[in-house]
N, C-alpha and C positions, 0 to 999 in steps of 0.2 A: 756814460757808464751806467749799467743797469743797477737799480737799487738792490742792495744785499737782502737776501731772504732772511726774514725774522723768524726764528724758530721758537715755538712755545716753550716757556720756561718749564723745566722739569720740576715736579714736586719733590720735596724733601721727604725723608723717611718719617719725620714727625708729622708732616702734613698728610701723608697717606694714612698714618695711624689715626689722626684726628678725624679724617673723613670717614673711616670705618667706624669709629666710636660714635660719631654723629649719626651715622646710619642706624646703628643699633639702638640708640636712644629714640630716634624718630619713629622707628618701626615697633617700638615697645619691647624689644629684646632686653633692654635694660629699663625697667619701669621706675617711676618716681619713687624716691626714698630708698631704693636698693643701693647696695654698695657694689662697686665694680670690683672685679678680681684684682689682686695685688699687682703692682707693676711688673714683678718678676714673671708672674703667670701670663700677663698680657704680652710681654716681650717674647716669651716662648711661643705662645699661640700665634702671634702675628709675624714671627720670624724677624724680629728687629731687636734693637738694643733698649735697655732700660732708660737710657738717656733720651731716646726718641719718644718713648712712651711718656716719660715725665714731662717733656716739652709739650706733647699733645694734650695731656691732662691740664697743664697750666693754661693752654689756649682755651679749652672748654670751660675752665673756671672763670676766665676773663669774660667769656660770653654768657655767664650765668647758667650754664647747662649742668654744671656739677659744683659741689663744694668740697674742698679738701680739708680734712681735720687731722692734725698730727696725732698719731697713735691709733687712729680709727680707720683711716682710708679715705676713699673718694666716693661721695654719695651723689646720686642723681637728684637734681632739684625738681620739684613739682612743676608741671607745664605752666601754671599760671604765673610763675616767677620768671618765665622766659618772655612773656609778652609785655609790650609797653603799657597795656592795660591788662588786668588779670583775666578777662573773660574772652572766649571766642563767641561769635554770633552766627546763628543760623537764620538766614534772611529769606522771607517769603514774598511773593507778589501780593499786591493789596487785596486780591479776592481770595487769598488762601490763609488758612490757619491750620495748626496741627489737627484740629478736630474736623476740619472740612476738606482735607486733602483727598484727591482722587486715590484709587488703589495704587496707581503708579507712584504718586507722590508719597504715599505712606511707606512704600518699600524703599524709596530713595531716602526718606527721613530716617527709617530704621537703620539703613546702612551707615548714614552719617553719625547718628547718635551712638550706635553700638561701637563704632570705631573710635570716636572721641572718648567714650567711656573707657574702652580698653586701654587707650593711651593715657588716660588720667586727666583729660582736659575738662575744665569747667566751662559751661556755655549757657547762653540764653537764646530765646527766640525773639525775632523782631519782624513784624509785618509792615509793609510799606503802605501807608494810608493817605499820602498826600500827592495824588496824581502820579503815582508810581515813581516818586522822587526819593532817591537815597537820602536826601536831606532829612527825611522823617526818622532816620535811625540815629540814636545818640552815640556818635562815634567815640566820644570820650570814654565810654564804658568798655569799649572793645579793642582788642589788639589784633584780631584776625577775623575773617569773614568767609563763610561758605554759603553760597547762594543756591536755593532750590530752583533749578532751571534758570533761564536767562532773566535778569531783572530788566524790565523795559522801562526806560526813563525818557523824559522829553528830549534829552540829548545824551550823548555818551560821555560828556565831560566829567561827570561824577566818578564813573568807573575808571576813566583814564586818569583822573587825579589820584585815586587810590593806587593805581599802578605806578604813577610817577613818584608817589611818596613811598613806594616799595612796601606797602601794607600787605601782609599775606592775604590773598583773595583767590578763591577757587570756586568755579561754578560746577555744580553736579547736574549734568545733563545739558550741555550746550546744544541748542537746536537752531539757533539763528546767528547770522553774521552781524556784528556791530562794528562801529568804527574803532572801538578800543580793542587792543589785543589782550585777550583774557586767557587765563589758564583754566582748564576744566576737563571733564570727562564727556565722552560723546559716543553715539552709535552712528555708523555710516549708513544712513538710510538709503543713499544712492546705491551702494554696493548690495545691500540686502534686497532691494527691489530687482536689481539686475539678476541676482541669484534666483529669485522667485520665478522670473520670466524664463531664465535658462533651464530651470528644473522642469517647467511645463513644456518647453520646447523639446527637451530631451525625452519627455514622455509622449512626444508625437503631436503636441498641440500646435496648430498653425494660426488660429484666430484667438488671440488672447486680449481680454479687455482689462481695463484698470479703473478702480474706484478710489477716489481720494476726496479731500476736502475742497470746498470752494473758497479757498483762502490762499494768499501768497505768503503766509507767515509760517513759522515753525519749520518742520522738516518736510512739509508736503511738496514744495517745489523740487526738492532734491529727490524725493521718492518718485515723483512723476517723471523726472528726467532719467532716473534709473530704469524705469519701465521702458522708455523710448530707447535708451542705450542697450538694454537687454534684448529688445527686439532686433536692433541693428546687429548686435553680436551674433544672434541666431540666424541672421540672413532673412529676417521677416520685415515686411513694410510696416510703417506706422499709419494706422487708420484712426484719424482724429475722432471719428464717430464712435470708437470703442473706448474713448476716455470720458469718464463721468466724474464731475466735481459736484458734490452734494453736501448738504449739512450732515453733521455727525449724529444721525438718528436712525433707528431701524426703519421708520416710515420713509425717510428720504431715500435710503438705499433700496427699499422695497419697490417704491415707485419707479426708480431708475432701472432696476433689474427687470421688472415686469415689461417695460418698454423694450429693453434690450433682448429679452428672451422671446419676444413676439416676432422678431425679425426672422425672415427666411435664412439669412446669413448669420445667425446668432453665433457667438463664440463658444468654444468648448472649454475655455479656461478663463478665470478671472483672478487678478492680483489685487488685493486690498491693502490700502495704506494703514488701516487699523482693523483689528478684529471686530470692533463694535459695528462695522458696516456689514459684517457677515450675516447678522441676524435677518435683516431684510432681504438680502440676496438669497439666503437659503429658503426662507419662507416663500418667496416668489418662485423659486425653482421647484419646490414641492407642489405648489398650486398649478404649475404649468405641466405637471406630470413627468418631470425629469428627475433623475436621481443624482444627488451630489456624490461625486467620486466616480461615477460611471458616465453619465451624459454631460456633466459639467464639473470640472475640477476647480477648487477654490483654495487659495493660499492667502493667509493673513499676516498680520504683524502684531505682536505684543504678548499673546497668550494670556491676556488678562481682561481685555475690553468686552468680552462676551462670555461671562461665566455661566456655564450650564453643567448639569449634573454629570453627564457622560461626554467629556470633550471628544470631538471627532475632527476638529478643524486643524488641518496642517498649517503651521504658522512658524514665524521666527520669534522666539521668546525674547522680549525686551529685558535686558539685564539691569533692572531698576535698582535692586539692592546693591549690586556691584558698582553702579554709577555713583551712588552715595558713599559707599565704603572707600572706593579709590579716591574720590574727591577729598574725603577727610584725611586719608593718608598723604595726599599731595599737600594739603594744608599743613599737616604736622611736619612734613619734610621742609617746607618753606620757613616754618617757625624755627626749626632747629638749625638748618643749614643756611638760612638767609635767602634774600630775594634772588630770583633768577628770571631771565626773559620768559615770556608767556609760552606755555606748552599745552598741547591738547593730547589727551590719552584716550585712544580708542578702545572700546570694549566690544567684542564680537557678540552678535545676536545669534544664538544657536538655532538651527533648524529642528523643529519638532514634527516628525512625520506621523501623520494620522490618516484616516480613511477618506478625507475630503479631496485628496489629490490622487489621481490615477492616470493610466494611459488614456490618450484621446480615443473617442469612439471609433471602433474599427481597427485600432492599432493592435498588433500582435501582443499576446501576453496580458490581455485585459483581465483585471481581477474582479471577482464578484463584489458587490456592494454589501457592506455590513448591515446590521439592523437599522431600520429607519429611526429617525430622531424626531420626537414631537417638538414642533416649533411654534412660536407665537410671540407677539409683542409683549414686552414687559410692561 
């Protein structure tokens, strides 16, 4: 006889009310120290009975999310009273501090801090200084953790142990895969690079090169695979000689681009894993007597890695602030609603169209190139 199907238990009215009130507390709709509307008002608003609302508020009080005072009502407790230890912790890799963060890191940090401040959380910063080991962090001081990028450790056991103990932990900007299942925010670099290649293919480009880092870490392997998959989706062959892996410096990309553009079969489009590689590529292009956007189209990623006075680079903007803000919101949700299995929340990188990408040479509808841009190494 086949096993009987086990149907999920239906939530009661009070459980549904409690879930909604937890959501409002987690998102800051009900801030610390504020009083919730009276039970009668909540019952009318949520379309339920006062008995269900009363039971839900009692549940929240048991979990120390609110305190009920006779004659005054139900008040939201401050976040530090919800944690096993009163503070949240923003964790950095060993080589980073708030004062030494990259522009990308500064935006992620701003997103985290502004969101934690808005939600009323108290927090401190901790840098890992002992061979990238989380053991350097005084865990007894903190009840929740948000990591700036992936914390690289000698093993994944420390992160896995936090998850096993159901400590609220979220990573702002997951870029690498590790053994531990972690919650965090991320950008799909594979999809972004596929989109960059397909944009150039739509503009008539048939020889498209790729510039990335000479490392197998971070998001670079995914971006390179996205380049290859984008070519396949456009019906174009993969030419390994058009793939350049170099250091993340203008000089390195300049040297690679000079060699590439000297070829008789040079490409008409280049996809870059980071905007910082564009400086060398564009300088080499100008020196060769070619025009960016007419003879050679260039698409980058991040909209931050090559700051110039008059931006002209078509790129995908890295949503750094949003990566931090959403990670902090996820952390608050886990503090209020309790532990849940790891989840990853994707944030799209929007395309910013500028003059560095245009139709392939000879393609119909080619647009004139805008004013030239003075280029030089910083």
